[in-house]
C-alpha positions as CSV (number, residue, x, y, z in Angstrom):
1,S,0.0,0.0,0.0
2,L,1.0,3.6,-0.5
3,L,-0.2,6.7,1.4
4,Y,1.1,10.0,0.0
5,Y,0.2,13.6,0.3
6,A,2.0,16.9,-0.3
7,F,0.9,20.5,0.4
8,D,2.5,23.6,-1.1
9,I,2.2,27.2,0.1
10,D,3.7,29.6,-2.4
11,I,4.1,33.2,-3.2
12,G,5.1,34.5,-6.6
13,R,5.4,37.2,-9.1
14,T,4.1,37.3,-12.7
15,W,5.6,39.2,-15.6
16,R,4.0,39.8,-18.9
17,V,6.6,39.3,-21.6
18,D,4.3,40.2,-24.5
19,E,0.6,40.0,-25.4
20,S,0.6,36.2,-25.3
21,L,3.4,35.1,-23.0
22,T,3.6,35.4,-19.2
23,M,6.3,34.2,-16.9
24,R,5.9,33.5,-13.2
25,A,8.6,32.8,-10.5
26,F,7.4,31.4,-7.2
27,G,8.8,30.0,-3.9
28,G,7.4,28.6,-0.7
29,V,7.2,25.6,1.5
30,R,6.2,22.0,0.8
31,V,4.9,19.6,3.5
32,A,5.0,16.0,2.5
33,H,4.2,12.5,3.9
34,A,4.9,9.2,2.2
35,D,4.1,5.8,3.8
36,Q,4.9,2.6,1.8
37,D,4.0,-0.8,3.2
38,F,4.9,-4.1,1.6
39,Q,3.5,-7.3,3.2
40,A,3.7,-11.0,2.1
41,G,2.2,-14.1,3.8
42,Y,3.1,-17.6,2.9
43,D,2.8,-21.3,4.0
44,G,5.1,-24.2,3.0
45,V,7.6,-26.7,4.4
46,Q,8.6,-24.9,7.6
47,A,6.5,-21.8,7.1
48,V,3.2,-21.9,8.8
49,G,1.3,-18.6,8.7
50,S,4.5,-16.7,8.0
51,R,4.5,-13.0,7.4
52,V,7.1,-10.6,6.1
53,I,6.6,-6.8,6.5
54,S,8.8,-4.1,5.0
55,R,7.7,-0.5,5.7
56,S,9.0,3.0,5.0
57,E,7.6,6.2,6.3
58,F,8.7,9.9,5.8
59,N,7.3,13.1,7.3
60,G,8.9,16.4,6.4
61,A,8.8,19.9,5.2
62,G,11.2,22.3,3.4
63,P,11.7,25.2,1.0
64,S,10.8,24.9,-2.7
65,A,11.0,27.2,-5.7
66,G,10.1,27.1,-9.4
67,A,9.0,28.9,-12.5
68,E,6.1,28.8,-14.9
69,A,5.4,30.0,-18.4
70,R,2.0,30.5,-20.0
71,W,1.3,31.0,-23.6
72,A,-2.1,32.4,-24.5
73,L,-3.6,31.2,-27.7
74,K,-7.0,32.3,-29.2
75,R,-10.5,32.1,-27.6
76,G,-9.2,31.6,-24.1
77,F,-7.1,28.5,-24.8
78,G,-3.4,28.3,-23.8
79,L,-0.4,26.2,-23.1
80,F,1.7,26.1,-19.9
81,G,4.8,24.5,-18.4
82,S,6.3,24.7,-15.0
83,A,9.1,23.2,-13.0
84,R,9.7,23.1,-9.2
85,G,12.5,21.8,-7.0
86,G,13.2,21.7,-3.3
87,M,14.7,20.1,-0.3
88,L,12.7,18.5,2.5
89,Y,14.0,17.9,6.0
90,G,12.2,15.3,8.0
91,D,11.9,12.0,9.9
92,F,12.4,8.7,8.3
93,E,11.3,5.4,9.8
94,G,12.0,1.9,8.3
95,V,10.7,-1.4,9.6
96,A,11.6,-5.0,8.7
97,R,9.7,-7.7,10.4
98,E,9.4,-11.5,9.8
99,T,7.2,-13.9,11.8
100,N,6.3,-17.5,11.6
101,G,3.6,-19.7,13.3
102,N,0.9,-17.0,12.8
103,G,3.0,-14.5,14.7
104,A,4.1,-16.8,17.6
105,Q,7.7,-16.9,16.4
106,V,9.5,-13.6,15.6
107,N,12.5,-14.2,13.3
108,A,13.4,-10.5,12.7
109,D,12.1,-7.2,14.1
110,V,14.2,-4.2,13.1
111,R,13.3,-0.5,13.2
112,D,15.5,2.3,11.9
113,E,14.6,5.9,12.7
114,F,16.6,9.0,11.7
115,S,16.3,12.5,10.4
116,G,17.6,13.8,7.1
117,L,17.2,15.4,3.7
118,A,15.1,14.4,0.8
119,P,15.4,16.5,-2.4
120,F,12.6,16.6,-5.0
121,G,11.8,17.9,-8.4
122,S,8.6,18.3,-10.4
123,V,7.6,19.2,-14.0
124,Q,4.2,20.0,-15.5
125,L,3.1,20.4,-19.1
126,G,-0.4,21.1,-20.2
127,G,-3.2,23.1,-21.8
128,S,-5.8,25.4,-20.3
129,W,-9.0,27.2,-21.2
130,Q,-10.3,30.3,-19.4
131,W,-13.5,32.4,-19.7
132,R,-13.9,35.3,-17.3
133,N,-13.4,33.8,-13.8
134,V,-13.8,30.2,-14.9
135,A,-10.7,28.2,-15.7
136,F,-9.9,24.6,-16.7
137,A,-6.5,23.0,-17.0
138,A,-5.3,19.5,-17.9
139,G,-1.8,18.1,-18.5
140,Y,0.9,15.7,-17.4
141,E,3.0,15.9,-14.3
142,T,5.9,14.0,-12.9
143,T,7.3,14.4,-9.4
144,H,10.5,12.6,-8.2
145,Y,11.6,12.3,-4.6
146,F,15.2,11.2,-4.0
147,N,16.2,8.9,-1.1
148,I,12.7,9.2,0.5
149,A,12.1,5.4,0.9
150,T,14.5,3.9,3.4
151,R,14.4,0.4,4.9
152,P,16.6,-1.7,7.1
153,T,17.9,-4.7,5.2
154,F,19.9,-7.7,6.3
155,T,23.2,-7.8,4.5
156,D,23.2,-11.6,4.0
157,D,22.3,-14.9,5.7
158,F,25.8,-15.5,7.1
159,A,26.1,-12.2,9.1
160,E,23.0,-12.6,11.2
161,G,21.9,-9.3,12.8
162,R,24.0,-7.1,10.4
163,V,21.7,-4.5,9.0
164,I,22.3,-1.8,6.4
165,R,20.1,1.2,5.5
166,R,18.7,0.8,1.9
167,K,17.6,4.0,0.3
168,G,15.2,4.3,-2.6
169,D,13.5,6.9,-4.7
170,L,9.8,7.5,-5.2
171,N,8.3,8.8,-8.4
172,F,4.7,9.9,-9.2
173,D,3.6,10.8,-12.7
174,G,0.3,11.0,-14.5
175,V,-2.5,13.1,-16.1
176,F,-4.1,15.8,-14.0
177,F,-7.2,18.0,-14.4
């Protein structure tokens, strides 16, 4: 499962380059939360009601800045593009848990908590239509968080108890309205 949210509070300034082109610079703060939870259950030979859980959670906030360009076409239609980047500081928590016998036997239970930085970048491209105070926009957006998903991982079967911090990225992209 994945639970994700991000809130941006921005201030900016818009410049009219000519009759059909406007540019906007903005900056502010982003607050973000990402919670990834992977679970697997299995039965077989020595596994009876076994469960493996790998979880990563991040809560943080930080500065962001970006720029946007809008090109006005005819009859209220237009095209736009924007880019944003920033650095979040927050708390990371990773969990690795393995049980057997429907939870009666705990084979591994590791929790890794720390604070750190998670940079991000975002790009949007799309089209818009506006008539008086009514506006509609649609396009494609991609947002990438670097090193936001961290989990404790066992190095190998021979060094029991030896754990490393495995970092991973998280990317969201899709159509928006």
